[in-house]
Backbone of each chain as ProteinMPNN parsed JSONL, in Angstrom:
{"seq_chain_A": "DTGVSQDPRHKITKRGQNVTFRCDPISEHNRLYWYRQTLGQGPEFLTYFQNEAQLEKSRLLSDRFSAERPKGSFSTLEIQRTEQGDSAMYLCASTDVRDTQYFGPGTRLTVL", "coords_chain_A": {"N_chain_A": [[42.087, -38.291, -88.255], [45.163, -37.108, -87.183], [46.821, -37.304, -85.398], [49.457, -39.124, -83.24], [49.429, -42.437, -83.596], [48.801, -45.723, -82.232], [49.366, -49.187, -81.95], [48.625, -52.376, -80.815], [46.148, -51.149, -78.601], [45.743, -52.544, -76.176], [47.379, -55.229, -74.754], [47.585, -58.384, -73.716], [49.628, -61.024, -72.643], [51.292, -64.156, -72.337], [54.171, -65.001, -70.074], [56.963, -65.345, -71.379], [56.463, -65.225, -74.369], [56.524, -63.487, -77.488], [55.937, -60.104, -78.29], [54.774, -57.592, -80.167], [54.798, -54.226, -80.944], [53.219, -51.39, -82.588], [53.879, -48.082, -84.079], [52.652, -45.261, -85.65], [53.86, -42.196, -86.41], [52.903, -38.575, -86.491], [52.757, -37.184, -89.629], [54.411, -35.446, -90.777], [56.54, -35.441, -88.942], [59.935, -35.993, -88.25], [61.286, -37.327, -86.247], [60.991, -39.661, -84.002], [60.022, -41.423, -80.935], [60.43, -43.746, -78.38], [58.745, -44.654, -75.119], [58.688, -45.938, -71.758], [56.245, -46.423, -69.04], [55.692, -47.237, -65.944], [53.611, -47.686, -63.079], [52.706, -44.988, -61.226], [55.003, -43.863, -62.061], [57.073, -41.563, -64.171], [57.068, -41.293, -67.586], [59.827, -43.205, -69.049], [62.781, -43.132, -71.1], [63.23, -45.063, -73.928], [64.157, -45.538, -76.504], [65.18, -43.692, -79.518], [64.379, -42.4, -82.977], [65.776, -40.908, -85.728], [64.307, -40.048, -88.568], [64.85, -43.037, -90.253], [67.081, -43.923, -88.974], [68.227, -45.488, -85.908], [69.225, -43.392, -83.319], [69.973, -43.374, -80.442], [69.986, -45.307, -77.696], [68.526, -46.414, -74.424], [69.695, -47.592, -71.382], [67.549, -49.191, -70.25], [66.755, -50.551, -72.266], [67.071, -53.85, -72.798], [68.447, -56.673, -74.299], [66.61, -58.106, -75.116], [64.835, -56.384, -76.355], [63.917, -54.775, -79.168], [63.884, -52.291, -81.673], [62.57, -50.649, -84.77], [62.406, -48.768, -87.659], [61.541, -48.908, -90.486], [62.198, -47.033, -93.628], [61.739, -44.695, -92.318], [59.034, -44.175, -91.537], [56.541, -45.652, -90.035], [57.007, -47.035, -86.786], [58.152, -49.857, -85.178], [58.235, -51.77, -81.981], [59.489, -54.643, -80.543], [59.29, -57.053, -78.104], [61.024, -59.76, -76.904], [60.658, -62.958, -75.575], [58.905, -62.451, -73.119], [58.88, -61.06, -69.813], [57.235, -60.761, -66.491], [58.017, -58.426, -65.286], [57.898, -56.704, -67.502], [55.696, -55.723, -67.931], [53.824, -52.743, -68.736], [52.98, -49.492, -69.505], [53.515, -48.797, -72.824], [54.902, -46.09, -74.751], [54.761, -43.921, -77.477], [56.223, -41.249, -79.228], [56.166, -38.39, -81.305], [57.98, -35.881, -82.791], [57.713, -32.155, -83.535], [59.058, -29.37, -85.617], [60.024, -27.888, -83.526], [60.947, -29.49, -81.685], [58.963, -30.383, -79.928], [57.354, -32.955, -78.122], [54.904, -35.021, -79.073], [52.498, -37.253, -77.889], [51.112, -40.614, -78.397], [48.324, -42.806, -77.986], [49.304, -44.817, -76.522], [50.314, -48.219, -75.711], [48.885, -50.727, -73.449], [50.458, -53.32, -72.032], [50.046, -56.281, -70.517], [51.713, -58.829, -68.888], [51.342, -62.107, -67.945]], "CA_chain_A": [[42.824, -38.081, -87.239], [46.347, -36.542, -87.7], [47.913, -37.702, -84.236], [50.199, -40.302, -83.099], [48.772, -43.729, -83.301], [49.624, -46.901, -81.689], [48.457, -50.344, -82.244], [47.251, -52.487, -80.452], [45.86, -50.275, -77.439], [45.88, -53.425, -75.02], [48.017, -56.543, -75.03], [47.714, -59.403, -72.634], [50.425, -62.233, -73.304], [51.921, -64.9, -71.276], [55.286, -64.986, -69.931], [58.071, -66.061, -72.504], [55.954, -65.06, -75.678], [57.053, -62.426, -78.039], [54.918, -59.072, -78.572], [55.292, -56.366, -81.139], [53.865, -52.853, -80.908], [53.403, -50.438, -83.85], [53.531, -46.765, -83.842], [52.382, -44.325, -86.838], [53.873, -40.81, -86.126], [52.492, -37.5, -87.098], [53.194, -37.5, -90.9], [55.715, -34.367, -91.061], [57.592, -35.39, -88.08], [60.622, -37.031, -88.526], [61.854, -37.89, -85.118], [59.916, -40.649, -83.061], [60.539, -41.918, -79.559], [59.598, -44.835, -77.432], [59.071, -44.555, -73.892], [58.033, -47.042, -71.022], [55.766, -45.896, -68.19], [54.94, -48.085, -65.145], [52.451, -47.112, -62.346], [53.262, -44.041, -60.317], [56.145, -43.272, -62.625], [56.923, -40.84, -65.331], [57.656, -42.166, -68.642], [61.258, -43.54, -69.115], [63.144, -43.265, -72.621], [63.693, -46.307, -74.291], [64.908, -45.499, -77.762], [64.591, -42.652, -80.73], [64.941, -42.438, -84.383], [65.628, -39.606, -86.556], [64.174, -40.918, -89.781], [64.993, -44.56, -90.204], [68.331, -44.176, -87.891], [68.246, -45.391, -84.534], [70.307, -42.584, -82.635], [69.982, -43.476, -78.959], [69.093, -46.212, -76.804], [68.722, -46.437, -72.947], [70.256, -48.766, -70.801], [66.513, -49.79, -70.048], [66.747, -51.434, -73.584], [67.787, -54.885, -72.909], [68.885, -57.399, -75.509], [65.282, -58.769, -75.393], [64.085, -55.415, -76.858], [64.285, -54.392, -80.535], [63.09, -51.351, -82.539], [63.069, -50.377, -86.191], [61.708, -47.781, -88.063], [61.989, -48.905, -91.868], [61.783, -46.185, -94.348], [61.446, -43.632, -91.636], [57.645, -43.87, -91.414], [56.01, -46.329, -88.775], [57.952, -47.838, -86.162], [57.583, -51.149, -84.289], [59.078, -52.162, -80.826], [59.363, -55.9, -80.367], [59.935, -57.532, -76.775], [61.072, -61.053, -76.914], [60.599, -63.774, -74.16], [58.421, -61.297, -72.175], [58.711, -61.266, -68.414], [56.288, -60.002, -65.851], [58.466, -56.969, -65.219], [57.667, -55.894, -68.874], [54.134, -55.09, -67.721], [53.884, -51.212, -68.497], [52.344, -48.625, -70.708], [54.572, -48.202, -73.943], [54.356, -44.819, -75.2], [55.204, -43.617, -78.612], [56.083, -39.761, -79.325], [56.954, -37.793, -82.521], [58.231, -34.348, -82.608], [57.784, -31.382, -84.327], [60.248, -28.77, -85.779], [60.429, -27.141, -82.291], [61.348, -30.482, -80.751], [57.808, -30.557, -78.958], [56.878, -34.122, -78.185], [53.331, -35.492, -78.938], [52.303, -38.469, -77.512], [50.128, -41.553, -78.831], [47.613, -43.426, -76.784], [50.061, -46.053, -75.609], [49.944, -49.644, -75.631], [49.456, -51.009, -72.291], [51.057, -54.401, -71.859], [50.299, -57.035, -69.342], [52.457, -60.174, -68.889], [50.911, -62.967, -67.014]], "C_chain_A": [[44.437, -38.126, -87.506], [47.227, -36.676, -86.504], [48.638, -38.637, -84.463], [49.276, -41.544, -82.986], [49.486, -44.928, -82.873], [48.599, -47.751, -81.62], [49.273, -51.493, -81.713], [47.278, -51.38, -79.264], [46.186, -51.097, -76.11], [46.576, -54.685, -75.395], [48.266, -57.452, -73.899], [48.574, -60.512, -73.23], [51.098, -62.87, -72.004], [53.459, -64.787, -71.113], [56.185, -65.865, -70.919], [57.583, -65.813, -74.005], [56.545, -63.771, -76.062], [55.745, -61.272, -78.341], [55.487, -58.148, -79.487], [54.121, -55.44, -81.137], [54.131, -52.197, -82.112], [53.06, -48.996, -83.467], [53.506, -45.933, -85.084], [52.498, -42.952, -86.282], [53.011, -39.767, -86.667], [53.271, -37.458, -88.645], [54.334, -36.536, -91.275], [56.587, -34.578, -89.943], [58.602, -36.467, -88.173], [61.731, -37.66, -87.208], [60.876, -38.538, -84.202], [60.571, -41.419, -81.838], [59.658, -42.797, -78.911], [59.903, -44.644, -76.029], [58.224, -45.659, -73.06], [57.321, -46.233, -69.618], [55.167, -46.981, -67.235], [54.048, -47.106, -63.97], [53.241, -46.35, -61.509], [54.734, -43.406, -60.657], [56.078, -42.331, -63.771], [57.424, -41.715, -66.421], [59.136, -42.056, -68.569], [61.559, -43.727, -70.665], [63.635, -44.458, -72.736], [64.73, -46.192, -75.52], [64.362, -44.355, -78.589], [65.113, -42.869, -82.087], [64.956, -41.042, -84.8], [65.526, -40.258, -88.145], [64.309, -42.302, -89.659], [66.281, -44.81, -89.402], [67.997, -44.171, -86.608], [69.436, -44.676, -83.993], [70.541, -43.027, -81.176], [69.243, -44.721, -78.426], [69.275, -46.395, -75.416], [69.262, -47.682, -72.549], [68.952, -49.782, -70.525], [66.328, -51.096, -71.13], [67.268, -52.635, -73.782], [67.917, -55.715, -74.146], [67.519, -58.04, -76.0], [64.261, -57.685, -76.372], [64.628, -55.088, -78.171], [63.102, -53.431, -81.112], [63.501, -50.915, -83.703], [62.074, -49.353, -86.522], [62.134, -47.731, -89.589], [61.426, -47.736, -92.734], [61.327, -45.05, -93.872], [60.136, -43.102, -91.636], [57.243, -44.39, -90.072], [57.114, -46.91, -88.019], [57.315, -49.085, -85.382], [58.717, -51.381, -83.177], [58.63, -53.69, -80.606], [60.221, -56.345, -78.901], [59.904, -59.001, -77.034], [61.184, -61.87, -75.665], [60.142, -62.651, -73.104], [58.379, -61.765, -70.777], [57.725, -60.493, -67.818], [56.76, -58.535, -65.613], [58.363, -55.91, -66.462], [56.428, -55.203, -68.898], [54.326, -53.608, -67.802], [53.001, -50.691, -69.505], [53.483, -48.37, -71.531], [54.031, -47.215, -74.739], [55.172, -44.51, -76.32], [55.318, -41.841, -78.831], [56.905, -39.474, -80.627], [56.898, -36.223, -82.255], [58.122, -33.513, -83.442], [59.073, -30.394, -84.434], [60.92, -28.076, -84.405], [60.834, -28.156, -81.318], [60.445, -30.722, -79.63], [57.242, -32.037, -78.99], [55.635, -34.447, -78.198], [53.156, -36.856, -78.777], [51.203, -39.317, -78.33], [49.395, -42.014, -77.749], [48.143, -44.382, -75.96], [49.547, -47.34, -75.92], [50.166, -50.414, -74.266], [49.526, -52.625, -72.492], [51.119, -55.213, -70.475], [50.777, -58.411, -69.694], [52.035, -60.988, -67.687], [51.727, -64.139, -66.523]], "O_chain_A": [[44.93, -39.134, -88.012], [48.354, -36.184, -86.563], [48.705, -39.146, -85.582], [48.349, -41.495, -82.178], [50.674, -45.105, -83.143], [47.416, -47.514, -81.377], [50.445, -51.637, -82.059], [48.325, -50.787, -79.004], [46.743, -50.583, -75.141], [46.257, -55.173, -76.479], [49.212, -57.206, -73.15], [48.235, -60.937, -74.334], [51.367, -62.295, -70.949], [54.05, -64.443, -72.137], [55.957, -67.061, -71.105], [58.343, -66.218, -74.884], [57.016, -63.006, -75.221], [54.627, -61.715, -78.605], [56.705, -57.976, -79.518], [52.923, -55.69, -81.267], [55.201, -52.391, -82.69], [52.146, -48.713, -82.693], [54.602, -45.943, -85.644], [51.522, -42.44, -85.734], [52.222, -40.232, -87.489], [54.467, -37.749, -88.659], [55.167, -36.911, -92.1], [57.542, -33.802, -89.937], [58.289, -37.658, -88.181], [62.757, -38.318, -87.379], [59.981, -37.867, -83.688], [61.662, -41.974, -81.96], [58.432, -42.692, -78.857], [61.062, -44.486, -75.646], [57.239, -46.206, -73.556], [58.034, -45.339, -69.162], [54.2, -47.623, -67.646], [53.918, -45.891, -64.118], [54.297, -46.783, -61.047], [55.437, -42.716, -59.918], [55.007, -42.284, -64.376], [58.099, -42.722, -66.212], [59.692, -41.05, -68.128], [60.788, -44.338, -71.406], [64.364, -44.972, -71.888], [65.872, -46.652, -75.513], [63.188, -44.022, -78.427], [66.172, -43.46, -82.298], [64.261, -40.157, -84.301], [66.443, -40.813, -88.75], [63.694, -42.749, -88.691], [66.537, -45.991, -89.166], [67.541, -43.168, -86.059], [70.556, -45.172, -84.121], [71.73, -42.911, -80.877], [68.089, -45.036, -78.717], [70.464, -46.578, -75.154], [69.291, -48.685, -73.262], [69.137, -50.999, -70.548], [65.91, -52.23, -70.899], [67.941, -52.786, -74.802], [67.341, -55.238, -75.124], [67.375, -58.435, -77.157], [63.234, -58.028, -76.957], [65.853, -55.125, -78.288], [61.885, -53.618, -81.081], [64.708, -50.737, -83.863], [61.089, -49.096, -85.831], [62.865, -46.841, -90.024], [60.237, -47.451, -92.592], [60.632, -44.31, -94.568], [59.92, -41.892, -91.708], [57.51, -43.75, -89.055], [58.129, -47.265, -88.618], [56.13, -49.183, -85.064], [59.912, -51.211, -83.419], [57.426, -53.926, -80.498], [61.395, -56.083, -78.641], [58.834, -59.51, -77.369], [61.827, -61.404, -74.724], [60.939, -62.064, -72.372], [57.849, -62.852, -70.548], [57.27, -59.552, -68.467], [55.993, -57.58, -65.731], [58.635, -54.709, -66.455], [56.12, -54.3, -69.675], [55.026, -53.134, -66.907], [52.354, -51.411, -70.265], [54.432, -47.757, -71.043], [52.96, -47.316, -75.336], [56.36, -44.813, -76.209], [54.309, -41.211, -78.517], [57.937, -40.04, -80.985], [56.033, -35.559, -81.684], [58.468, -33.982, -84.526], [59.993, -30.468, -83.619], [62.114, -27.798, -84.291], [61.071, -27.796, -80.165], [60.85, -31.156, -78.552], [56.609, -32.307, -80.01], [55.063, -34.133, -77.155], [53.697, -37.625, -79.572], [50.375, -38.645, -78.946], [49.732, -41.696, -76.608], [47.641, -44.765, -74.903], [48.41, -47.502, -76.364], [51.296, -50.734, -73.897], [48.614, -53.157, -73.124], [51.909, -54.99, -69.557], [50.321, -59.053, -70.64], [52.324, -60.624, -66.548], [51.27, -64.893, -65.664]]}, "seq_chain_B": "QKEVEQNSGPLSVPEGAIASLNCTYSDRGSQSFFWYRQYSGKSPELIMFIYSNGDKEDGRFTAQLNKASQYVSLLIRDSQPSDSATYLCAVTSGYSTLTFGKGTMLLVSP", "coords_chain_B": {"N_chain_B": [[73.678, -38.379, -64.108], [70.512, -37.206, -64.964], [68.157, -35.468, -63.491], [64.694, -35.042, -62.338], [62.613, -33.674, -60.284], [59.637, -34.008, -58.559], [56.755, -33.148, -56.206], [55.002, -35.478, -55.101], [52.335, -35.474, -54.384], [48.879, -36.006, -53.459], [48.113, -32.88, -54.672], [45.512, -30.843, -53.164], [43.195, -28.773, -54.133], [40.323, -26.237, -53.865], [37.637, -25.876, -56.123], [37.922, -23.255, -58.459], [39.999, -22.056, -57.336], [43.769, -21.203, -57.359], [45.924, -23.416, -58.491], [49.101, -24.4, -57.946], [52.152, -25.879, -59.283], [55.171, -27.682, -58.88], [58.567, -28.036, -59.753], [61.806, -29.327, -59.883], [64.906, -29.553, -61.636], [68.215, -31.251, -62.264], [70.141, -31.02, -64.242], [72.087, -28.632, -65.302], [72.387, -27.805, -68.184], [69.874, -28.021, -69.289], [67.527, -27.059, -71.734], [64.859, -26.732, -72.598], [61.511, -26.905, -71.466], [58.76, -28.704, -70.102], [55.325, -29.106, -69.49], [53.152, -31.655, -68.982], [49.963, -32.967, -69.177], [48.164, -35.723, -67.612], [45.753, -37.92, -67.645], [44.194, -40.679, -65.615], [45.162, -43.734, -66.655], [45.444, -42.81, -69.457], [47.485, -41.338, -71.844], [50.363, -38.927, -71.893], [49.563, -35.634, -72.218], [50.288, -32.551, -73.98], [50.525, -29.511, -72.271], [52.024, -26.961, -71.749], [54.818, -25.252, -72.876], [58.199, -23.965, -72.309], [60.941, -21.903, -72.776], [62.547, -19.881, -72.041], [63.615, -17.971, -69.621], [61.474, -16.477, -67.029], [58.029, -15.835, -67.314], [54.997, -17.479, -68.97], [52.198, -17.389, -70.477], [49.052, -19.258, -71.035], [46.131, -18.995, -71.617], [44.462, -20.291, -68.93], [46.565, -21.057, -67.833], [49.908, -20.588, -66.388], [53.152, -20.797, -67.155], [56.47, -20.915, -65.479], [59.719, -20.083, -65.378], [62.749, -20.606, -64.05], [65.969, -20.487, -64.649], [68.362, -20.238, -63.055], [67.879, -20.925, -60.609], [67.125, -23.522, -61.279], [64.372, -24.215, -61.654], [61.119, -24.993, -62.281], [57.705, -24.108, -62.706], [53.993, -24.62, -62.559], [51.225, -22.84, -63.081], [47.792, -22.793, -62.271], [44.95, -21.051, -63.067], [41.776, -20.5, -61.417], [40.998, -23.027, -60.957], [39.397, -26.182, -62.175], [37.259, -28.991, -61.527], [37.637, -30.871, -63.882], [40.265, -30.438, -64.159], [41.596, -32.154, -62.46], [44.026, -34.482, -62.262], [47.448, -36.107, -62.887], [50.274, -34.178, -63.392], [52.957, -33.973, -65.195], [56.294, -32.972, -65.235], [58.95, -32.28, -67.667], [61.925, -32.152, -69.074], [64.437, -31.085, -71.45], [67.39, -31.319, -73.307], [68.418, -29.715, -75.872], [68.183, -31.346, -79.112], [67.231, -33.92, -77.848], [66.153, -36.545, -75.503], [63.244, -36.63, -73.704], [63.404, -36.084, -70.057], [61.595, -36.997, -67.533], [59.733, -36.089, -64.534], [58.17, -37.46, -61.583], [55.554, -37.009, -61.567], [53.163, -34.645, -60.2], [50.165, -35.422, -58.62], [46.841, -33.751, -58.876], [44.2, -32.857, -57.289], [40.808, -31.533, -57.399], [38.491, -30.115, -56.036], [34.929, -30.018, -56.124]], "CA_chain_B": [[72.297, -38.639, -64.173], [69.679, -36.188, -65.188], [67.04, -35.948, -62.452], [63.536, -34.023, -62.333], [61.712, -33.886, -59.031], [58.187, -33.26, -58.28], [56.049, -33.511, -55.282], [53.774, -36.58, -55.612], [51.054, -34.999, -53.926], [48.115, -35.177, -53.981], [47.712, -31.485, -54.099], [44.041, -30.725, -53.1], [42.76, -27.454, -54.134], [38.763, -26.245, -54.013], [37.188, -25.113, -57.474], [38.115, -21.738, -58.443], [41.347, -21.665, -56.524], [44.87, -21.512, -58.054], [46.761, -24.459, -58.172], [50.624, -24.307, -58.031], [52.724, -27.174, -59.163], [56.591, -27.22, -58.824], [59.621, -28.944, -60.468], [63.366, -28.907, -60.158], [65.887, -30.351, -62.447], [69.391, -31.493, -61.985], [71.044, -30.701, -65.499], [71.957, -27.148, -65.946], [72.327, -27.83, -69.663], [68.618, -28.19, -69.849], [67.211, -25.974, -72.704], [63.509, -26.925, -72.984], [60.684, -27.502, -70.216], [57.557, -29.025, -70.842], [54.175, -29.65, -68.718], [52.094, -32.471, -69.596], [48.83, -33.519, -67.999], [48.031, -37.211, -67.57], [44.624, -38.573, -66.841], [44.593, -42.115, -65.291], [45.068, -44.487, -67.771], [45.832, -42.41, -70.658], [48.649, -40.975, -72.205], [50.552, -37.481, -71.469], [49.095, -34.507, -73.207], [50.976, -31.417, -73.726], [49.844, -28.59, -71.901], [52.69, -25.692, -71.878], [56.231, -25.442, -72.936], [58.829, -22.761, -72.104], [62.287, -22.302, -73.138], [63.275, -18.722, -71.472], [63.399, -17.476, -68.021], [60.361, -15.955, -66.847], [56.531, -16.391, -67.348], [54.57, -17.805, -70.127], [50.771, -17.459, -70.011], [48.398, -19.606, -71.849], [44.736, -19.283, -71.046], [44.214, -20.494, -67.508], [47.982, -21.743, -67.242], [50.994, -19.977, -66.57], [54.59, -21.768, -66.791], [57.449, -19.967, -64.916], [60.907, -20.791, -65.611], [63.995, -19.829, -63.488], [67.457, -21.404, -64.758], [69.513, -19.795, -62.047], [67.381, -22.005, -59.426], [66.851, -24.744, -61.574], [63.16, -24.658, -61.186], [59.988, -24.786, -63.343], [56.369, -24.093, -62.066], [52.723, -24.348, -63.444], [49.97, -22.171, -62.216], [46.59, -23.131, -62.834], [44.07, -20.222, -62.365], [40.376, -20.933, -61.731], [40.806, -24.818, -61.079], [38.004, -26.984, -62.336], [37.397, -30.619, -61.442], [38.326, -31.504, -65.047], [41.857, -30.357, -64.294], [41.954, -33.44, -61.776], [45.049, -35.272, -63.096], [48.719, -36.024, -62.754], [50.683, -33.306, -63.923], [54.435, -34.212, -65.421], [57.356, -32.119, -65.553], [59.821, -32.863, -68.446], [63.191, -31.278, -69.516], [65.345, -31.738, -72.497], [68.674, -30.626, -73.655], [68.384, -29.627, -77.298], [67.668, -32.387, -79.672], [67.454, -34.875, -77.257], [65.071, -37.09, -75.017], [62.745, -35.873, -72.435], [63.532, -36.509, -68.733], [60.313, -36.908, -66.75], [59.57, -36.286, -62.994], [57.202, -38.852, -61.367], [54.468, -36.255, -61.648], [52.295, -34.637, -59.138], [48.685, -35.468, -58.836], [46.213, -32.633, -58.544], [42.666, -32.941, -56.987], [40.119, -30.01, -57.608], [36.998, -30.447, -55.325], [33.622, -29.116, -56.331]], "C_chain_B": [[71.326, -37.416, -64.045], [68.477, -36.547, -64.343], [65.863, -34.813, -62.478], [62.771, -34.53, -61.222], [60.671, -33.177, -59.046], [57.777, -33.815, -57.024], [55.089, -34.532, -55.764], [52.651, -36.072, -55.386], [50.29, -36.065, -53.336], [48.087, -33.864, -53.651], [46.265, -31.163, -54.348], [43.893, -29.28, -53.221], [41.091, -27.36, -54.197], [38.681, -25.718, -55.526], [37.306, -23.663, -57.375], [39.37, -21.304, -57.989], [42.521, -21.819, -57.638], [45.852, -22.52, -57.547], [48.123, -24.298, -58.631], [51.364, -25.642, -57.851], [54.261, -26.931, -59.463], [57.44, -28.375, -59.361], [60.855, -28.472, -60.504], [64.023, -30.011, -60.886], [67.274, -30.026, -62.027], [70.277, -30.738, -63.136], [71.001, -29.22, -65.721], [72.169, -26.921, -67.254], [71.003, -27.767, -70.122], [68.115, -27.026, -70.515], [65.553, -25.7, -72.904], [62.844, -27.588, -72.012], [59.344, -27.7, -70.675], [56.572, -29.42, -69.463], [53.319, -30.434, -69.365], [51.089, -32.865, -68.445], [48.48, -34.99, -68.448], [46.82, -37.727, -66.91], [44.923, -40.137, -66.675], [44.31, -42.874, -66.306], [45.149, -44.133, -69.225], [47.171, -42.029, -70.807], [49.022, -39.607, -71.983], [50.098, -36.468, -72.491], [49.554, -33.018, -72.886], [50.17, -29.934, -73.419], [50.603, -27.113, -72.006], [54.079, -26.297, -72.106], [57.06, -24.184, -72.813], [60.209, -22.98, -72.203], [63.241, -21.001, -72.386], [62.77, -18.268, -70.27], [62.272, -16.472, -68.071], [58.864, -16.662, -66.989], [56.093, -16.657, -68.749], [53.015, -17.981, -69.819], [50.09, -18.054, -71.427], [46.9, -19.881, -71.503], [44.573, -19.235, -69.557], [45.649, -20.782, -66.988], [49.026, -20.868, -67.622], [52.378, -20.851, -66.324], [55.505, -20.598, -66.365], [58.703, -20.946, -64.812], [62.311, -19.886, -64.842], [65.234, -20.721, -63.278], [68.255, -21.117, -63.69], [69.167, -20.956, -60.9], [67.187, -23.219, -59.985], [65.363, -25.115, -61.302], [61.995, -23.974, -62.123], [58.766, -24.724, -62.458], [55.23, -24.056, -63.086], [51.713, -24.01, -62.749], [48.714, -22.649, -63.109], [45.452, -22.316, -62.208], [42.483, -20.956, -62.584], [40.101, -22.352, -61.832], [39.524, -25.219, -61.162], [38.661, -28.253, -61.898], [37.795, -31.297, -62.563], [39.848, -31.403, -65.135], [42.33, -31.519, -63.262], [42.702, -34.064, -62.642], [46.438, -35.221, -62.467], [49.442, -35.123, -63.85], [52.341, -33.65, -63.899], [55.134, -33.084, -65.974], [58.279, -32.799, -66.538], [60.718, -31.704, -68.888], [63.918, -32.105, -70.544], [66.347, -30.867, -72.665], [68.994, -30.559, -75.061], [67.732, -30.632, -77.993], [68.017, -33.613, -78.762], [66.049, -35.595, -76.301], [64.612, -36.581, -74.008], [63.058, -36.659, -71.199], [62.418, -36.212, -67.751], [60.569, -36.872, -65.431], [58.458, -37.212, -63.039], [55.772, -38.177, -61.353], [53.773, -35.975, -60.213], [50.771, -34.554, -59.489], [47.955, -34.436, -58.297], [44.735, -33.106, -58.32], [41.938, -31.72, -56.789], [38.976, -30.435, -57.237], [36.142, -29.337, -55.601], [33.263, -28.267, -55.116]], "O_chain_B": [[71.386, -36.695, -63.05], [67.884, -37.623, -64.408], [66.229, -33.651, -62.656], [62.325, -35.677, -61.2], [60.595, -32.004, -59.412], [58.302, -34.863, -56.648], [54.442, -34.364, -56.798], [51.814, -36.207, -56.278], [50.864, -36.984, -52.752], [48.038, -33.552, -52.462], [45.787, -31.178, -55.482], [44.472, -28.567, -52.402], [40.511, -28.38, -54.57], [39.659, -25.176, -56.042], [36.897, -22.974, -56.441], [39.775, -20.177, -58.274], [42.311, -22.45, -58.674], [46.45, -22.488, -56.471], [48.262, -24.035, -59.826], [51.356, -26.36, -56.85], [54.577, -26.035, -60.246], [57.018, -29.531, -59.391], [61.128, -27.393, -61.031], [63.725, -31.198, -60.754], [67.61, -28.937, -61.561], [71.081, -29.873, -62.792], [70.043, -28.648, -66.241], [72.151, -25.735, -67.583], [70.834, -27.478, -71.307], [68.236, -25.951, -69.928], [65.093, -24.629, -73.298], [63.267, -28.663, -71.587], [58.824, -26.979, -71.526], [57.081, -29.988, -68.496], [52.699, -29.973, -70.324], [51.295, -33.026, -67.242], [48.548, -35.316, -69.633], [46.835, -37.963, -65.702], [45.699, -40.76, -67.401], [43.236, -42.738, -66.892], [44.965, -44.968, -70.111], [48.001, -42.357, -69.96], [48.043, -38.874, -71.843], [50.386, -36.668, -73.671], [49.295, -32.406, -71.85], [49.385, -29.389, -74.195], [49.918, -26.137, -72.311], [54.474, -27.4, -71.73], [56.498, -23.204, -73.303], [60.723, -24.03, -71.819], [64.451, -21.13, -72.2], [61.572, -18.212, -69.99], [62.133, -15.714, -69.031], [58.652, -17.858, -66.788], [56.713, -16.143, -69.68], [52.676, -18.727, -68.901], [50.344, -17.639, -72.558], [46.558, -21.001, -71.123], [44.554, -18.142, -68.99], [45.874, -20.738, -65.778], [49.183, -20.416, -68.756], [52.536, -21.511, -65.297], [55.345, -19.464, -66.817], [58.766, -22.095, -64.374], [62.687, -18.749, -65.128], [65.54, -21.412, -62.306], [68.995, -22.059, -63.407], [70.003, -21.717, -60.414], [67.055, -24.139, -59.178], [65.099, -26.199, -60.782], [61.951, -22.824, -62.559], [58.847, -25.345, -61.398], [55.367, -23.597, -64.22], [51.257, -24.727, -61.859], [48.691, -22.825, -64.327], [44.971, -22.629, -61.119], [42.1, -21.673, -63.508], [39.241, -22.858, -62.553], [38.618, -24.792, -60.447], [39.842, -28.595, -61.846], [38.342, -32.382, -62.361], [40.562, -32.041, -65.909], [43.531, -31.787, -63.286], [42.256, -34.282, -63.769], [46.651, -34.387, -61.586], [49.23, -35.305, -65.049], [52.973, -33.626, -62.843], [54.757, -32.381, -66.912], [58.458, -33.992, -66.294], [60.336, -30.543, -69.037], [64.032, -33.33, -70.589], [66.266, -29.717, -72.232], [69.846, -31.339, -75.486], [66.619, -30.915, -77.551], [69.054, -34.243, -78.968], [64.945, -35.083, -76.483], [65.396, -36.011, -73.249], [62.982, -37.885, -71.273], [62.409, -35.115, -67.192], [61.527, -37.517, -65.002], [57.901, -37.671, -64.036], [54.825, -38.922, -61.102], [53.772, -36.781, -59.283], [50.254, -33.854, -60.359], [48.326, -34.076, -57.179], [44.159, -33.725, -59.215], [42.407, -30.867, -56.035], [38.334, -31.146, -58.011], [36.371, -28.138, -55.44], [32.278, -27.529, -55.148]]}, "name": "protein", "num_of_chains": 2, "seq": "DTGVSQDPRHKITKRGQNVTFRCDPISEHNRLYWYRQTLGQGPEFLTYFQNEAQLEKSRLLSDRFSAERPKGSFSTLEIQRTEQGDSAMYLCASTDVRDTQYFGPGTRLTVLQKEVEQNSGPLSVPEGAIASLNCTYSDRGSQSFFWYRQYSGKSPELIMFIYSNGDKEDGRFTAQLNKASQYVSLLIRDSQPSDSATYLCAVTSGYSTLTFGKGTMLLVSP"}
């Protein structure tokens, strides 16, 4: 399978715990994006990387959120001290040379 | 603040009919326009993209762009029950992030 992959697909955690999600982009894509989507809303941008450089972060990305993309390959998104409001689908996308974004299956986070 | 507006629906059409989905955007600098389909509980799947004014056809789908009116639409011909999903309109300005609308739910009845 050569699409974008994300792990885990589902995560249930207790409030206050830390969680980390992983995204593996399509191999030849050098830009990688993270979005968050809640019920009834479209995806909202969180952050994006060009290779290993984090070029833009949304105001939605509070201090509890951190993202990395070591060596410009896979990316991780960590949420520290989770809150119930963090419950959402976290989507990763990578782009081809035409700047068309292809999404992974997402990680659904539930914070109890 | 870049905004993308869509009617939330649901838009109900009978099988075989044409479904028309509409989207307006606020940023005149927007350059690329996308339609994604999203089934419940799944991630968005790219359906169409369009960069220039006019129509672009791909199978049963036609995307229409009018930059002067800041308006994008998606027509689905010969609608099938399997087309029932939420359709997300998204726009971007060059190498930038996508700004999504909230999506329009389409229901195609057999």
